[in-house]
N, C-alpha and C positions, 0 to 999 in steps of 0.2 A: 346506183344503189344496190347494196347486197340483198339478195332475196332469200326468203326462208329456205328455198330449195338449195342454195348455195351454202347456206349455213348448216342445215341438218338433213340435207337430201342423201339417201342412200340408194340411188337407182344404179342397177348393175351389181348390187352388193347381195351377199348371202348371209342370212342369220339364222341361228338355231336358238330356240327357246325351250328349254326342259321345264318340266312342271307346268306346262303350257295350258292345261285344262283347270288349274287351280285358281285360287281367289285373286292373283295378281298376275298370273301367266297371260290371260287373254288381253289385258290392256297393255302389257309389254309387247306382245306380238301385234296387236292392231297398230300401236305407234310406228313400230319398225316397218310393218307392211305399208302404212300409210305415207311414210318416207320414201318409199319405192323399192324397199328390199324384198327379195324373195325369202320369205320366212318358212322354215321347217318347224312345225309343232311337234313335240316330243313329250311323250308320257306313256303310260301304262295300259290305258284304256282306248283301244282302238276306236270303239264307237263314238266316245266323246271327242276324240281328236278329229275324227271324219266330220262330225258335226260342227265343230269349231272351224275346221279348215275350210268347210263350204260357206260358212258365215263370213270369214275374214278374206277369203281369196287366197289361202296359204296352202302349204303342203303338209302332209301328216306322216309322221314316221314313228312307229310304235317301238319303244325302246325303255327297257327297265335299266336306269343308270346305276343299279347296284350289281349288274350282271355284265361280266366281262365281255361276253360274246355279243350281247346286244349293243353295248357301246362300239365294240369294234365293227359290228354291222353298219351302224349308223355312218362311222367314218367311211366306209365303203361306199355306202349309198351316195354320201357327198362327193366321192371322187368320181363315182359314175355319172353323176349329175351335173357336170360342168367343173368339178374338181376345184371349187372354190369355197371358202369360209371367211367372212369378214368380221361377224359378230357371234360370239358365243355367250348366251345367257343361261348361268347356272341357277335355276330357279326351283329345282325339285324339293319337295317338302311334304311331310306328314304330319299333320296337326293332331296332338292330342294332350289332355290334361295330365297332371300328376304333381307328385312332391317328392321330397327325399325318402319320406317314409315308404311310399309305394315303389319308388324306382328300383329297378334291378340292373345288375351289371350288363345283361344282355340289351337292355334299353339303350345304354350308352354306346355299346358296339354297333347296334343298328342305326342310331343317329349318326355316329361318325361315319359309317359307310355311305349314308346317303347324302351327307354335306362334304366331307373331306375326300374319302377315298374315291367317290363319284366324280368329284372335280378332277382328280389325277387321272381317272380313267378317261374322262372326256379331253383332257389336255394330250394324254398319250395317243388317242385315236384321231385327233384333229391338228396337232401341232404342226405338221408339215403343210397342211392347208393354210393355216394362219400365218405361218412364216412366208409362204409363198405369196400371200396377199400383200404383204408388207412392200412388195415390189412397186405396187402402184396405188396403195391405200394406207390407212392407218389402222390396221385390225385391232379389235377390242374384244376382251374377255371380261364379262361383268358378273361377279358373283353376288347373289341376293343373300345378305346376311339377316340380322335382326337387332333392334334395340336392346334385346335381352341377351346380346353377345357384348354389350357394352355396360349395361346395367342389370341389377337383379329386379325380378318382378315384386310387386308390393302385395304380400298375401292378404292384407286386409280389403283388397278390392273384389276378391272373389268370395263367392257364398260358402265354399268349402275348399280345405286344402287341396283336393283332388281336381277341383275345377281350374285351379291355377296353370300357369306355364310350367312344364317339368324341368327339372334342372339340367338334363342331358341336353336339351334343346339350346338352351342359352350357352352351355359349355362348347358344344360343337360349333355354333354360329361365332363364338368369339374366336374359335380355331380358324373358322373360314376366313374372317377378317385377316388375321396373320397370314394364313396361306396364300391369300390374294396379294398381300405385300411382298411375299417371298417370290412368287411367281412373276411379279412385276419387275423384280430385280433380275431375276434369271433370264426373262424373256425379252426386256427391254432391248438389249443390244441386237436381238433380231427384228426389232421393229413392231413388236406385238405389246400392246398395252393391257394392262390387268388392273381393274377396279373393283370396289364394292359398293353396293347400294344397300343401305341400312335402314329398313322402314320401321316406323313405329307402330302404333296401334291401327291396324287395318282390319278389324274383325269382319268375319263374314256372317253378318247377322247376329243374333243373340239376344239376350233379355234387355229391354230399353234401360233398366235400372243399371246393369252392368256396363252398357255402352256410356252412360252418362256418367258413372264413376270413373271409367277409362278417360272420357273427354276431360273431365275436371283435372287430370294430371298434366295436361299440356296448356302452356300459355295461350294457345288459341282457343282452349276450352271446348274441343271436339275431337272425335276420332278421325281418321283419315277415310277418304275415298279413293279405291283402287285406282281411278284415272289420275290421281295426283302423284302417283310413283311413275307413270309413263314418260313424262318428259325428262326426268332425271336418267332414266335408262337411255332414252333417245339422244340425250346430250353426250353420254359417255360412249355411245356407239358411233356417233357422228365423227367426220374427220375434223370438224372445229373443236374437238377436245383432244386434238393430237398430241399436246403437250401435258396431258393429264394421265398419269399412271400412279400406281401404289396409293391411291387416295380412297378413302372410305366417305361416301356422300350420305349423310344421315337426312332422312326424310321422316320426321317424327312429330311434327307440330310443336317442336321445342322440348319433348317429354325429358329429354337427356340434358337439357340446357340449365335445369335447376334441381 
């Protein structure tokens, strides 16, 4: 009988999770570490990284993914520490509200830098490690997008226009889905898989009335719990998804199904 470890085990593998101390990062890191991977937690706040690393038994690497030198240094850290990378999760995100009325061109540039240019930086800094891992593994790059890269927010769900999701966020997340497809095609011949996970409503708290309104937009009638994204990431990271690349796994309670 095939065991769970044989299906999803990551023993001897190395994983990087950016945006590790955010809303979804900790559960992703915990799932990967629980499967046996050595997990590097990446973020901008060293104290938060250290606390989470101590809690999960992971390693911490302060890195601002919008800074070329920081990302290059992350790659060098991985080379010095075993020279291996099997799983790269690009989850860095900054949440804020907004609307077309309040959005500025600079907001679009900053959002694109964090979602798109950072993805390029990370691949540039670690491509050789991912390709090398393909010799005995099925290395995986996982980009975390958003349902608002697939559909538009519904303004009536929010108390004010500025409380809703800003236009530049969905625009760059849509771009990230496409960039993951592009990368999957280019890196596939080298044995590196690239996929997207698209979360739905996973709010980090908020007004009960708002959570109720958001939940009613799904067939399941509720918002998501961060833990419910973890198994999708683990599946895409595991060797048993070795024939899955260029996919967008939507975890949204059915929000985009109607």
